[in-house]
C-alpha positions as CSV (number, residue, x, y, z in Angstrom):
1,M,44.8,6.1,44.2
2,Q,43.1,2.6,43.4
3,N,40.7,3.0,45.3
4,T,40.5,6.1,44.4
5,S,40.2,5.3,40.1
6,L,37.5,1.9,41.7
7,K,35.8,4.8,43.7
8,L,35.6,6.6,40.4
9,R,34.8,4.4,38.3
10,H,32.1,3.2,40.8
11,T,31.5,6.9,40.7
12,T,31.2,6.5,37.0
13,S,29.5,3.7,37.3
14,W,26.5,5.3,39.6
15,L,26.7,8.2,37.1
16,A,26.4,6.5,33.7
17,V,23.7,4.8,35.6
18,A,21.5,6.9,36.8
19,L,22.4,9.4,33.9
20,G,21.5,6.7,31.7
21,A,17.8,5.8,34.0
22,L,17.6,9.2,34.3
23,L,17.5,9.8,30.2
24,A,15.7,7.2,29.9
25,V,12.5,8.5,31.5
26,S,13.6,12.0,31.3
27,L,14.3,12.3,27.6
28,P,10.7,10.6,26.6
29,A,8.9,12.5,29.0
30,G,10.5,15.6,28.1
31,Y,10.2,14.8,24.6
32,F,6.1,13.7,24.5
33,G,5.8,15.9,27.2
34,L,7.0,19.3,24.7
35,I,5.1,17.3,21.6
36,Y,1.8,17.0,23.2
37,Q,2.1,21.0,23.6
38,H,2.7,21.6,20.8
39,H,0.2,19.7,19.1
40,T,-2.5,20.5,22.2
41,A,-2.0,24.9,21.0
42,A,-2.0,23.9,17.6
43,M,-5.0,22.4,17.8
44,Q,-6.6,24.9,19.6
45,T,-6.0,27.2,17.5
46,A,-7.2,25.2,14.5
47,A,-10.4,24.6,16.5
48,H,-10.8,28.7,17.0
49,I,-10.1,29.2,13.5
50,N,-12.7,26.5,11.9
51,A,-14.8,27.7,15.1
52,L,-14.8,31.0,13.8
53,L,-15.4,30.4,10.2
54,V,-18.0,28.1,11.2
55,T,-20.1,30.9,13.1
56,R,-19.6,33.2,10.2
57,L,-21.3,30.8,8.2
58,I,-24.2,30.1,10.8
59,N,-24.8,33.6,11.5
60,H,-25.7,34.4,7.4
61,N,-27.6,31.7,7.2
62,P,-29.2,30.9,11.5
63,D,-32.0,28.5,10.4
64,L,-29.8,26.3,8.1
65,W,-26.5,25.8,8.8
66,R,-27.5,22.3,9.5
67,F,-28.2,21.4,6.9
68,E,-25.7,22.4,4.2
69,E,-22.9,19.4,5.3
70,H,-21.4,20.7,2.0
71,R,-20.6,23.8,2.6
72,L,-19.4,22.7,6.2
73,K,-16.8,20.4,4.7
74,E,-15.8,24.0,2.1
75,Q,-15.0,25.7,5.5
76,I,-13.5,22.6,7.5
77,E,-11.8,20.6,5.1
78,Y,-8.6,22.0,4.4
79,D,-5.1,20.3,4.8
80,V,-6.4,17.9,7.0
81,T,-4.7,14.2,6.1
82,Q,-1.2,14.5,7.2
83,E,1.5,11.8,6.3
84,D,2.5,12.2,10.4
85,L,-0.5,13.1,12.0
86,P,-3.8,11.9,10.8
87,E,-6.7,14.6,11.2
88,Q,-10.2,14.8,12.0
89,R,-11.7,17.9,12.2
90,R,-15.7,17.6,13.6
91,V,-18.8,19.8,13.7
92,F,-21.6,18.7,16.8
93,D,-24.9,21.5,17.0
94,N,-25.6,21.6,20.7
95,H,-27.8,18.6,21.3
96,N,-24.2,17.4,20.2
97,R,-25.2,15.8,17.0
98,L,-22.9,15.4,14.6
99,I,-23.3,17.7,11.6
100,A,-20.3,17.1,9.0
101,Q,-16.7,15.2,9.3
102,T,-13.7,15.5,6.9
103,A,-13.2,12.1,5.7
104,A,-9.9,11.4,7.9
105,T,-9.7,7.9,9.6
106,I,-7.0,8.6,13.0
107,A,-6.4,5.7,15.3
108,W,-7.0,5.4,19.1
109,P,-4.7,6.8,21.0
110,A,-6.4,9.9,20.4
111,L,-5.8,13.8,21.5
112,T,-9.4,16.0,20.6
113,R,-9.9,19.9,21.3
114,S,-12.9,21.6,20.3
115,A,-14.2,25.7,20.0
116,E,-17.6,26.6,20.8
117,L,-19.7,27.6,17.5
118,F,-22.1,31.0,18.4
119,D,-24.5,32.6,16.8
120,S,-25.7,35.9,18.1
121,G,-24.1,35.4,21.3
122,T,-25.9,32.2,21.8
123,V,-23.2,28.6,22.2
124,V,-25.3,26.9,19.2
125,G,-22.6,23.9,18.9
126,R,-18.8,23.3,18.9
127,M,-15.9,22.2,16.5
128,E,-14.0,19.3,17.4
129,V,-10.5,18.5,16.0
130,S,-8.7,15.2,16.8
131,R,-5.6,14.0,16.5
132,S,-4.0,10.2,16.9
133,L,-1.2,10.2,19.4
134,R,0.1,7.0,18.0
135,P,2.9,9.1,15.9
136,M,3.6,10.2,18.6
137,L,4.0,7.4,20.9
138,I,6.0,6.1,18.4
139,N,8.7,8.5,18.6
140,T,8.4,8.9,22.2
141,A,9.4,5.5,22.3
142,G,12.6,5.4,20.2
143,V,13.2,8.5,22.2
144,A,13.1,5.9,25.9
145,L,14.8,3.8,23.3
146,L,18.1,6.2,22.5
147,G,17.7,6.9,25.9
148,V,18.9,4.1,27.1
149,L,21.8,3.8,24.7
150,L,22.4,6.6,26.0
151,G,23.1,5.1,29.4
152,I,24.8,2.3,28.0
153,G,27.2,4.5,25.5
154,V,27.1,7.2,27.8
155,F,29.9,10.0,26.0
156,V,28.3,9.4,23.0
157,T,24.8,9.2,23.4
158,L,24.7,11.9,25.0
159,R,26.4,13.5,22.2
160,I,24.2,11.8,19.1
161,F,20.9,11.3,20.2
162,P,19.9,13.7,22.2
163,L,20.8,16.1,19.3
164,R,18.9,14.9,17.2
165,A,15.4,14.2,18.5
166,L,15.8,18.1,19.0
167,R,16.0,18.6,15.6
168,Q,13.3,15.9,15.1
169,A,11.7,18.1,17.8
170,V,12.2,21.5,15.8
171,D,11.3,20.3,12.2
172,L,8.1,19.2,13.7
173,Q,6.7,22.4,14.9
174,L,8.7,24.2,12.1
175,Q,6.2,21.7,9.9
176,E,2.8,23.0,12.1
177,K,4.1,26.9,11.8
178,E,4.1,26.9,8.4
179,R,1.1,24.2,7.8
180,A,-1.1,27.2,9.6
181,Q,0.7,29.8,8.5
182,V,0.0,28.2,4.5
183,T,-3.5,27.0,5.8
184,L,-4.3,31.2,7.1
185,Q,-2.4,32.5,3.9
186,S,-4.3,30.7,1.9
187,I,-8.3,31.6,3.1
188,G,-9.7,34.4,1.1
189,D,-10.7,36.3,4.6
190,A,-8.5,38.4,6.5
191,V,-7.2,37.4,9.7
192,I,-5.2,39.4,12.4
193,T,-4.7,37.4,16.5
194,T,-3.3,39.5,18.7
195,D,-2.3,38.9,22.0
196,A,-4.1,38.8,25.1
197,E,-3.0,42.4,25.8
198,G,-4.7,43.3,22.0
199,T,-1.1,43.7,20.4
200,I,-1.0,42.9,16.1
201,E,0.8,39.2,16.6
202,Y,0.1,38.3,12.8
203,L,-1.7,39.4,9.6
204,N,-2.6,37.0,6.1
205,P,-1.5,38.6,3.2
206,V,-5.0,39.6,3.0
207,A,-5.4,41.3,6.2
208,E,-2.2,43.2,4.7
209,R,-3.7,43.8,1.4
210,L,-6.3,45.8,2.7
211,T,-5.2,47.2,6.6
212,G,-2.2,48.7,3.9
213,W,-0.3,47.2,7.5
214,S,2.5,44.5,6.2
215,T,3.1,41.7,9.5
216,A,6.6,42.9,10.3
217,E,5.5,46.9,10.1
218,A,2.0,45.9,12.1
219,N,3.5,43.5,14.6
220,G,3.8,44.3,18.6
221,L,1.4,47.5,17.5
222,P,-2.3,47.9,18.8
223,L,-4.9,47.0,16.8
224,Q,-6.9,50.9,16.8
225,Q,-3.3,51.9,15.8
226,V,-3.3,49.6,11.8
227,L,-7.5,48.9,12.1
228,K,-9.2,52.3,11.7
229,L,-12.9,51.3,12.5
230,V,-15.8,54.0,10.9
231,N,-19.2,53.9,10.7
232,E,-19.3,53.6,6.8
233,Q,-22.3,56.5,6.8
234,S,-21.7,59.2,9.4
235,G,-18.1,58.8,9.6
236,E,-17.8,58.2,13.2
237,A,-15.7,55.8,14.9
238,V,-16.6,52.7,16.4
239,D,-16.0,50.2,19.1
240,N,-13.4,48.2,18.0
241,P,-14.2,44.2,18.3
242,V,-11.0,42.7,19.6
243,A,-11.3,45.4,23.1
244,T,-15.5,43.7,23.3
245,V,-14.4,39.9,22.8
246,L,-11.3,40.4,26.1
247,R,-14.2,42.3,28.0
248,E,-16.7,40.1,27.8
249,D,-14.8,36.7,27.2
250,R,-17.3,36.1,24.2
251,I,-17.7,36.3,19.9
252,V,-18.3,39.9,18.6
253,P,-19.9,40.3,15.1
254,L,-18.8,43.9,14.1
255,A,-22.2,46.1,13.5
256,N,-23.3,46.9,10.4
257,H,-22.3,49.8,7.6
258,T,-18.7,49.9,9.1
259,A,-15.6,50.5,7.2
260,L,-12.0,49.8,7.2
261,V,-9.7,52.9,7.3
262,R,-7.0,52.0,5.1
263,R,-2.9,53.2,5.2
264,D,-3.5,55.8,3.2
265,G,-7.0,57.0,3.9
266,E,-9.2,54.8,1.7
267,R,-12.1,53.5,2.9
268,V,-13.2,49.8,2.7
269,P,-16.5,48.6,4.3
270,I,-16.2,45.2,5.6
271,E,-18.1,42.7,7.1
272,D,-16.1,41.0,10.2
273,S,-16.6,39.4,13.6
274,A,-13.9,38.7,16.4
275,A,-13.7,35.7,18.8
276,P,-11.4,35.0,21.5
277,I,-8.5,32.9,21.5
278,R,-8.8,30.0,24.7
279,N,-5.6,27.7,25.7
280,P,-7.0,23.7,27.2
281,A,-7.1,25.8,30.8
282,G,-9.5,27.2,29.0
283,E,-7.7,31.2,29.2
284,V,-7.7,33.8,26.9
285,L,-4.9,33.7,24.9
286,G,-5.8,36.0,22.7
287,V,-8.1,37.3,19.8
288,V,-8.6,36.1,16.5
289,M,-10.2,38.9,14.0
290,V,-11.6,37.1,10.0
291,F,-13.1,39.8,7.9
292,H,-13.5,40.4,4.6
293,D,-14.3,43.8,1.7
294,L,-17.9,44.2,1.1
295,S,-16.9,46.2,-1.8
296,K,-17.3,44.4,-5.2
297,Q,-21.1,43.2,-2.9
298,R,-21.5,47.3,-2.4
299,A,-21.0,48.2,-6.0
300,L,-24.0,45.1,-6.9
301,T,-25.9,46.3,-4.9
302,T,-25.8,49.9,-6.3
303,L,-26.0,48.8,-9.8
304,L,-29.0,46.8,-9.4
305,T,-30.9,49.8,-7.3
306,Q,-30.5,51.8,-9.5
307,Q,-31.4,49.8,-12.7
308,A,-34.2,49.3,-10.8
309,M,-34.9,52.1,-10.2
310,H,-34.1,54.3,-13.6
311,D,-35.3,53.6,-17.6
312,T,-33.0,52.3,-19.2
313,L,-33.5,54.0,-22.6
314,T,-33.6,57.4,-21.6
315,G,-31.9,57.5,-17.6
316,L,-34.7,59.1,-16.1
317,I,-36.2,57.6,-13.2
318,N,-38.8,55.0,-14.2
319,R,-43.3,54.4,-13.5
320,G,-42.0,52.6,-10.0
321,E,-39.6,55.3,-8.1
322,F,-41.7,58.1,-10.0
323,K,-45.1,56.6,-8.2
324,R,-42.6,56.7,-4.9
325,Q,-41.4,60.3,-5.1
326,L,-45.4,61.2,-6.4
327,E,-46.4,58.9,-3.3
328,Q,-44.0,61.7,-0.9
329,A,-45.4,64.5,-2.2
330,L,-48.5,63.7,-1.6
331,A,-47.5,62.7,1.6
332,S,-46.0,66.2,2.2
333,A,-49.5,67.4,0.9
334,H,-51.7,65.9,3.7
335,L,-48.8,66.5,6.8
336,Q,-47.2,69.7,5.5
337,G,-49.9,71.4,3.1
338,R,-47.6,72.0,0.5
339,Q,-48.6,71.7,-2.7
340,H,-47.2,70.4,-5.7
341,V,-48.0,69.6,-9.2
342,M,-47.8,66.6,-11.6
343,C,-47.7,67.0,-15.5
344,Y,-48.7,63.5,-17.2
345,L,-46.7,63.6,-20.9
346,D,-47.7,62.4,-23.8
347,L,-45.4,63.3,-27.6
348,D,-47.6,63.0,-30.7
349,Q,-45.8,62.3,-33.7
350,F,-44.5,59.3,-31.7
351,K,-45.9,56.6,-33.0
352,I,-45.4,58.3,-36.4
353,V,-41.4,58.3,-36.2
354,N,-42.0,54.1,-34.6
355,D,-44.3,53.0,-38.3
356,T,-41.6,54.9,-40.9
357,C,-38.5,54.6,-39.5
358,G,-38.6,51.8,-37.2
359,H,-37.8,51.1,-33.5
360,V,-34.1,52.0,-33.1
361,A,-35.2,55.9,-34.4
362,G,-38.2,55.3,-31.8
363,D,-36.0,54.7,-28.5
364,E,-33.7,57.6,-30.4
365,L,-36.3,59.7,-30.0
366,L,-37.0,58.6,-26.9
367,R,-33.8,59.5,-25.9
368,Q,-34.0,63.2,-27.2
369,I,-36.5,63.7,-26.2
370,A,-35.4,63.5,-22.5
371,G,-32.9,65.5,-23.0
372,V,-34.4,68.1,-24.5
373,L,-37.3,68.3,-21.2
374,R,-34.4,67.8,-19.4
375,S,-32.5,70.9,-20.0
376,E,-36.4,72.7,-19.4
377,L,-36.5,72.0,-16.0
378,R,-34.6,72.7,-12.4
379,D,-32.2,70.5,-10.9
380,S,-35.2,69.3,-8.6
381,D,-37.6,68.9,-10.3
382,V,-38.7,64.7,-11.0
383,L,-39.1,64.2,-14.3
384,A,-39.3,60.4,-15.6
385,R,-40.2,57.7,-18.7
386,L,-44.1,55.9,-17.3
387,G,-43.7,53.8,-20.5
388,G,-44.4,54.2,-24.1
389,D,-44.0,57.9,-25.1
390,E,-45.5,58.7,-22.0
391,F,-43.8,60.6,-20.1
392,G,-44.1,61.8,-15.9
393,L,-42.9,64.8,-14.6
394,L,-43.6,66.1,-10.2
395,L,-43.2,69.6,-9.9
396,E,-42.8,70.0,-6.3
397,G,-43.4,73.2,-4.2
398,C,-45.1,74.8,-7.0
399,G,-48.6,76.2,-8.3
400,L,-50.4,75.8,-10.7
401,E,-50.4,79.3,-12.5
402,Q,-46.2,78.6,-12.0
403,A,-46.9,75.0,-13.2
404,Q,-48.9,75.4,-16.3
405,R,-45.6,78.2,-17.8
406,V,-43.9,75.5,-17.4
407,A,-45.6,72.7,-19.3
408,N,-46.1,75.8,-21.6
409,G,-42.5,76.1,-22.2
410,L,-41.9,72.3,-22.4
411,I,-44.3,72.3,-25.7
412,E,-42.7,75.3,-26.9
413,A,-39.1,73.6,-26.5
414,V,-40.6,70.2,-28.3
415,K,-42.3,71.9,-30.9
416,K,-39.3,73.9,-31.0
417,Y,-37.2,70.3,-31.7
418,R,-37.2,68.5,-35.1
419,F,-35.9,64.7,-35.1
420,A,-33.9,63.3,-38.2
421,W,-33.4,60.3,-39.0
422,R,-31.4,59.7,-41.9
423,D,-33.2,61.2,-45.3
424,K,-35.8,62.3,-43.6
425,S,-36.7,64.9,-40.3
426,F,-40.1,64.8,-38.3
427,S,-41.3,67.9,-36.6
428,I,-42.5,67.0,-32.5
429,S,-45.4,67.8,-30.6
430,V,-46.4,66.6,-26.6
431,S,-49.5,66.6,-24.9
432,I,-49.4,67.7,-21.3
433,G,-52.7,66.7,-18.5
434,L,-51.5,68.7,-15.1
435,V,-53.3,67.6,-12.0
436,A,-52.6,69.7,-8.7
437,V,-51.6,68.1,-5.8
438,T,-53.1,69.1,-2.2
439,A,-54.0,68.1,1.2
440,Q,-57.3,66.9,-1.1
441,S,-55.8,64.5,-3.1
442,Q,-56.7,61.2,-2.4
443,S,-54.2,59.2,-3.8
444,V,-51.0,58.7,-6.3
445,A,-53.6,56.1,-8.1
446,Q,-56.0,58.7,-8.4
447,I,-52.9,61.7,-8.8
448,L,-51.9,59.5,-12.2
449,S,-55.7,58.7,-13.3
450,A,-56.8,62.3,-13.2
451,A,-53.3,63.8,-15.1
452,D,-53.7,60.6,-17.0
453,A,-57.3,61.6,-18.5
454,S,-56.1,65.6,-18.5
455,C,-53.4,64.3,-21.0
456,Y,-56.1,62.7,-23.4
457,A,-58.4,65.1,-23.2
458,A,-55.9,67.5,-24.8
459,K,-55.1,65.2,-27.4
460,D,-58.8,64.8,-28.0
461,K,-58.8,68.7,-28.6
462,G,-55.9,68.8,-31.1
463,R,-53.1,68.1,-29.8
464,N,-49.6,70.1,-29.3
465,R,-51.5,71.6,-25.9
466,L,-51.7,71.2,-22.2
467,Q,-54.6,70.1,-20.0
468,V,-55.6,71.4,-16.8
469,Y,-57.7,68.8,-15.0
470,H,-60.5,69.8,-12.4
471,P,-63.2,67.9,-10.4
472,N,-66.2,69.3,-11.3
473,D,-65.0,68.9,-15.3
474,S,-67.5,66.8,-16.8
475,E,-65.6,65.7,-20.0
476,L,-62.6,64.4,-18.0
477,S,-64.4,62.6,-14.8
478,Q,-66.3,61.0,-19.0
479,R,-63.0,60.1,-19.6
480,R,-61.4,58.7,-16.1
481,G,-65.0,56.6,-15.8
482,E,-63.5,55.0,-19.5
483,M,-60.5,54.6,-18.2
484,D,-61.4,52.4,-15.0
485,W,-63.5,50.4,-17.5
486,A,-60.4,50.6,-19.7
487,A,-59.2,48.9,-17.0
488,R,-62.1,46.6,-16.0
489,I,-62.7,46.1,-19.6
490,G,-58.5,44.4,-19.0
491,E,-59.2,42.1,-16.0
492,A,-62.8,40.3,-18.1
493,L,-60.0,39.4,-20.8
494,D,-58.1,37.8,-18.3
495,E,-61.0,35.8,-16.2
496,E,-62.1,34.7,-19.6
497,R,-65.5,36.9,-18.3
498,F,-66.9,38.1,-22.1
499,V,-69.8,35.8,-23.0
500,L,-71.3,35.3,-26.7
501,Y,-74.8,36.2,-27.8
502,F,-76.3,36.2,-31.3
503,Q,-79.7,37.6,-33.2
504,T,-81.3,35.7,-36.3
505,V,-81.0,37.3,-39.8
506,L,-84.4,36.2,-41.4
507,P,-84.3,36.0,-45.6
508,L,-86.8,37.8,-46.8
509,T,-86.7,36.7,-50.3
510,D,-87.3,33.1,-52.1
511,G,-83.8,31.4,-52.0
512,D,-82.0,28.2,-51.2
513,E,-80.1,29.5,-48.0
514,E,-80.5,26.4,-45.7
515,G,-78.8,26.8,-42.0
516,D,-79.2,28.9,-38.8
517,H,-77.9,32.2,-39.7
518,Y,-77.1,34.4,-37.3
519,E,-74.7,38.0,-35.8
520,V,-72.5,37.0,-34.0
521,L,-72.9,40.1,-30.5
522,V,-70.7,40.0,-27.3
523,R,-71.7,40.4,-23.9
524,M,-69.0,41.8,-20.7
525,M,-69.9,40.0,-17.5
526,D,-69.0,42.6,-14.1
527,E,-66.9,42.0,-10.9
528,R,-71.0,40.4,-9.5
529,D,-71.1,38.6,-12.7
530,E,-73.9,40.9,-13.3
531,M,-74.5,41.6,-17.5
532,V,-72.8,44.6,-19.3
533,P,-74.2,46.2,-22.1
534,P,-72.1,46.9,-24.7
535,G,-72.8,50.7,-25.5
536,V,-71.1,51.2,-21.9
537,F,-67.9,48.9,-22.2
538,I,-67.3,49.0,-26.5
539,P,-66.3,53.0,-26.2
540,A,-63.7,53.0,-23.5
541,A,-62.2,49.2,-25.5
542,E,-62.0,51.5,-28.7
543,R,-60.5,54.2,-27.1
544,Y,-57.4,52.7,-24.8
545,N,-57.2,50.2,-28.0
546,L,-59.0,46.9,-26.2
547,M,-61.1,45.8,-29.3
548,S,-59.1,44.5,-30.9
549,A,-58.0,42.5,-27.6
550,I,-61.6,41.6,-28.0
551,D,-62.1,40.6,-31.3
552,R,-59.4,37.8,-30.8
553,W,-61.2,36.9,-28.3
554,V,-64.4,36.8,-30.3
555,I,-62.6,34.8,-33.2
556,K,-61.5,32.0,-31.3
557,N,-64.4,31.3,-28.8
558,V,-66.8,31.5,-32.3
559,F,-64.8,29.5,-33.7
560,A,-64.0,26.7,-31.3
561,G,-67.8,26.7,-31.1
562,L,-68.7,26.3,-33.8
563,R,-66.9,23.3,-35.0
564,K,-68.1,21.4,-31.7
565,K,-71.7,22.9,-32.7
566,Y,-72.4,22.1,-36.9
567,F,-69.4,19.8,-37.4
568,D,-68.8,17.4,-34.3
569,G,-71.9,16.3,-33.8
570,G,-73.9,17.5,-36.7
571,G,-77.3,18.9,-36.3
572,T,-79.2,21.9,-38.0
573,P,-76.0,22.7,-40.7
574,L,-74.6,26.3,-40.4
575,H,-75.1,29.0,-43.5
576,T,-73.8,32.4,-42.3
577,C,-72.2,33.6,-39.3
578,A,-71.4,37.1,-39.1
579,I,-68.6,38.5,-36.6
580,N,-68.0,41.8,-36.3
581,L,-64.7,43.5,-36.7
582,S,-63.8,47.3,-35.4
583,G,-61.5,48.5,-36.7
584,A,-58.5,48.6,-35.4
585,S,-58.1,44.7,-35.7
586,L,-58.2,46.2,-40.5
587,G,-54.7,48.1,-39.4
588,D,-53.0,45.4,-37.1
589,E,-51.0,43.9,-39.7
590,S,-51.2,40.6,-36.9
591,F,-54.8,39.8,-36.8
592,L,-54.3,38.6,-40.0
593,N,-52.5,36.0,-39.6
594,F,-54.8,35.4,-36.3
595,V,-57.4,34.8,-38.6
596,H,-56.1,31.8,-40.7
597,E,-54.3,30.3,-37.8
598,Q,-58.1,29.9,-36.2
599,V,-59.7,29.1,-38.7
600,A,-56.9,26.4,-39.4
601,L,-57.1,25.0,-36.5
602,H,-60.7,24.6,-35.7
603,N,-60.9,23.3,-39.6
604,I,-64.2,26.3,-40.1
605,P,-65.5,26.2,-43.6
606,A,-64.8,30.4,-44.3
607,R,-66.7,30.2,-46.2
608,C,-69.7,30.4,-43.3
609,I,-68.2,33.2,-41.7
610,V,-69.5,36.8,-42.5
611,L,-67.2,39.3,-40.7
612,E,-68.4,42.7,-40.8
613,I,-66.8,46.2,-40.6
614,T,-68.6,49.9,-40.1
615,E,-68.4,51.6,-42.5
616,T,-66.9,54.5,-40.1
617,A,-63.9,51.7,-39.7
618,A,-63.3,51.1,-43.5
619,I,-63.3,54.5,-45.0
620,T,-60.8,56.3,-42.3
621,N,-59.1,52.6,-42.9
622,L,-59.7,52.3,-46.5
623,S,-56.2,50.9,-47.8
624,H,-55.8,49.6,-44.7
625,A,-59.0,48.1,-45.2
626,V,-59.4,47.0,-49.4
627,G,-56.3,44.9,-48.7
628,F,-58.3,43.1,-45.8
629,I,-61.0,42.3,-47.6
630,K,-58.6,41.0,-49.8
631,N,-57.3,38.8,-48.3
632,L,-59.3,36.9,-46.5
633,K,-61.8,36.3,-49.2
634,L,-59.4,35.1,-50.9
635,A,-59.3,32.1,-48.1
636,G,-63.3,32.1,-48.7
637,F,-64.6,34.5,-46.2
638,R,-67.3,37.0,-46.5
639,F,-67.6,40.3,-45.9
640,S,-70.5,43.2,-44.5
641,L,-70.7,47.1,-45.1
642,D,-72.4,47.5,-41.5
643,D,-74.4,50.6,-40.0
644,F,-74.4,52.0,-44.4
645,G,-75.9,54.9,-44.9
646,S,-73.8,57.3,-41.5
647,G,-71.3,58.6,-43.6
648,L,-71.3,61.4,-45.5
649,S,-69.5,59.7,-48.4
650,S,-71.1,56.2,-48.6
651,F,-71.5,56.0,-52.1
652,A,-68.4,57.2,-53.7
653,Y,-66.2,54.7,-51.7
654,L,-68.4,51.9,-51.9
655,K,-67.3,51.1,-55.5
656,N,-63.7,50.6,-53.6
657,L,-64.9,47.6,-51.2
658,P,-65.3,44.3,-52.3
659,V,-67.9,43.4,-49.9
660,D,-71.1,41.0,-50.1
661,Y,-73.7,42.4,-47.6
662,L,-75.0,45.6,-47.5
663,K,-76.6,46.2,-43.7
664,I,-78.1,49.3,-43.9
665,D,-78.3,51.7,-41.2
666,G,-81.1,51.0,-38.7
667,G,-81.7,54.9,-38.5
668,F,-83.1,55.0,-41.3
669,V,-84.6,51.8,-40.7
670,K,-86.8,51.8,-37.7
671,D,-88.4,54.8,-39.0
672,M,-89.4,54.7,-42.9
673,V,-92.6,53.2,-42.0
674,N,-93.9,56.9,-41.0
675,D,-91.5,59.2,-43.0
676,P,-90.6,58.8,-46.0
677,I,-87.5,60.5,-46.1
678,D,-86.2,57.1,-44.6
679,S,-87.6,55.2,-46.8
680,A,-86.4,56.9,-49.5
681,M,-83.4,56.1,-48.2
682,V,-83.6,52.5,-47.9
683,Q,-84.8,51.9,-50.8
684,A,-81.6,53.9,-52.2
685,I,-79.5,51.5,-50.7
686,N,-80.9,48.2,-51.3
687,Q,-81.1,49.9,-54.9
688,I,-77.5,50.6,-55.0
689,G,-76.1,47.5,-53.0
690,H,-78.4,45.5,-56.2
691,V,-77.2,47.2,-59.1
692,M,-73.6,46.5,-58.0
693,G,-74.5,42.6,-56.9
694,I,-74.8,43.0,-53.2
695,K,-77.0,41.8,-50.6
696,T,-78.7,43.4,-48.3
697,I,-79.4,43.5,-44.9
698,A,-82.0,46.1,-42.4
699,E,-81.1,46.1,-39.4
700,F,-83.6,47.7,-35.9
701,V,-86.8,45.6,-37.3
702,E,-89.3,46.2,-34.3
703,S,-92.3,45.6,-36.2
704,Q,-94.2,43.5,-38.6
705,E,-95.0,46.6,-40.2
706,I,-91.2,47.8,-41.1
707,L,-90.5,43.5,-42.4
708,D,-93.8,44.3,-44.5
709,K,-92.4,47.6,-46.2
710,L,-89.1,46.0,-46.2
711,V,-90.5,43.0,-48.5
712,E,-92.7,45.7,-50.4
713,I,-89.0,47.3,-51.3
714,G,-86.7,43.3,-51.9
715,V,-84.7,44.1,-49.4
716,D,-82.8,40.2,-49.1
717,Y,-82.9,40.2,-45.0
718,A,-83.7,41.5,-41.9
719,Q,-82.3,42.0,-38.1
720,G,-84.1,43.3,-35.1
721,Y,-85.7,42.8,-31.8
722,G,-89.0,42.2,-34.1
723,I,-88.0,39.2,-35.7
724,A,-86.0,37.8,-32.7
725,R,-84.2,39.1,-29.2
726,P,-80.1,38.0,-28.8
727,R,-80.4,34.6,-26.8
728,P,-77.0,32.6,-25.8
729,L,-74.7,31.6,-28.5
730,F,-74.1,28.2,-27.8
731,G,-76.7,27.8,-24.2
732,N,-75.0,27.8,-22.4
733,D,-73.3,31.3,-21.7
């Protein structure tokens, strides 16, 4: 018994020693292996998820991703410092250059796991996740100590310390799992993970919201059942990227225009990619799929496209979109022989409403007119606002005869409409130009130009009518030529291709006048630097409201030149510099302020400046002309009435215009030596002017005989080729 007891003690001692040794070796070894495997898997998953996020950034910006360090750090820097297991994450390119890293510092020894970064299937770098092994080694040493104590204390060691170590291991595992879930739940993209068979294991909250499935409901289901993908435009099913990843073992981006069919049947446009999840041995454990909702982005794109194509005031398409549709119509005419008609519409009374009631009323008129026009047209007809009070209409598959009926209907509809604004009511009319769009049409610009010319021809013929464009119509050809000149004038203004000339005005009577006296003339240089006579470009400038811009250019440059020539450097004094103004400038309220600003800017004595206005312009805008003249005369400017005698009521209006000079129309002057009637007209104008205290100037003085006759009559000044030809004003034009 004693031997048995001794043997048992020996056996027990041996077992105790063996168990202690076994515990001392196997417990820390098993503990370390378990924790090592756990951290390896967790780090590999983190590396893959971060690699997927960085890969998506690379796909969005494949050329510059290496320089977007801050955005890369935002992607990889979440919860990277832990109290027990410090972690560091780094991004390398395919040349092993460090691109970005988290700020955490880890102690040696360390464990590193990596995942490849792809750009369209090509490896462009890697994502590394590193953790320090020091906490695990310390814990393992503690477990080893527990194993020794277990060998010494046997039953106490067996029952207490391994259980504590197990609880610690379980707690660590639970913490890691919770940390990974928090990370997945915090990112803004949807994440779905599957096993190697394509069976769903996890959906983050964003994925649950987008798919309509919870993780509990989707767990264990095939991915195709939960993630139904179709082409956004055709509705046809598209290949599931997870199946492609499992089959080809590579990162797979989703095709463009892909939509997710939610559980409730609603389609959501998405953009995503799928990537394999590998274990340390490189075996595919499953697939992670990351995607996000494009609904807001698509809505914003649609809104911007809508705004880019439509006029915000009327809701009609704008000029750019109208030209695009006109180009399509022209292409169908060239390729298929189809015929269309383009109509150019211009409101006749819009300026009256705008000037009388203000821009708010003008805007409301345009909105209502757009509705009137739209109600008279087919759904297939294309109506656009081209700008201001101008509209464009494209009648597709329509002949000229039918188009004329449609245009007449629009004219009648607008004529019947009355615009009411507060206590005022206005009759509105529209002028329309029509041009056929056929296989013979050259370009959209040519069509628009022809339609515009036809529209303004309709205005010239009395408004409230239509005009059909015909290529052999000389009147329309002339108008189109003027339109071309209008564009060239605008370019010449932008490129400073106007030059200044002057023509001397000669005193014919004795007086104390000293200094230069001349009239400023403007010339335009064309694209080949050749001079264009004023008789060529002035009519187009007047018709297309460009004269005021030319007047401003002349005023600005003449005042600046006079400052340098006469008032900065001395020399010959300036007596009078006459500058022509157009009728458009007389009616431009801002032009008065411009003249005052320029004379103050250049410090020019206003008494040296004579502003010339034509008799026709003054009579046409009599009230504006009188106010304009009185305003500037108070500042010291003098005025000359040009081409006097050409109007029907010259003498009747003269007493209402406080001018300083009368320029006798050259039509009377050039033949006054041989024509007694012309001579009598010159004498009459000169006499009336002197009676009213106004000095007279004779134009078109081309011979000594005319000059002698003017001296005999008593005209104050003479101007013409017989005295001096025009020359560059400042000597360097």
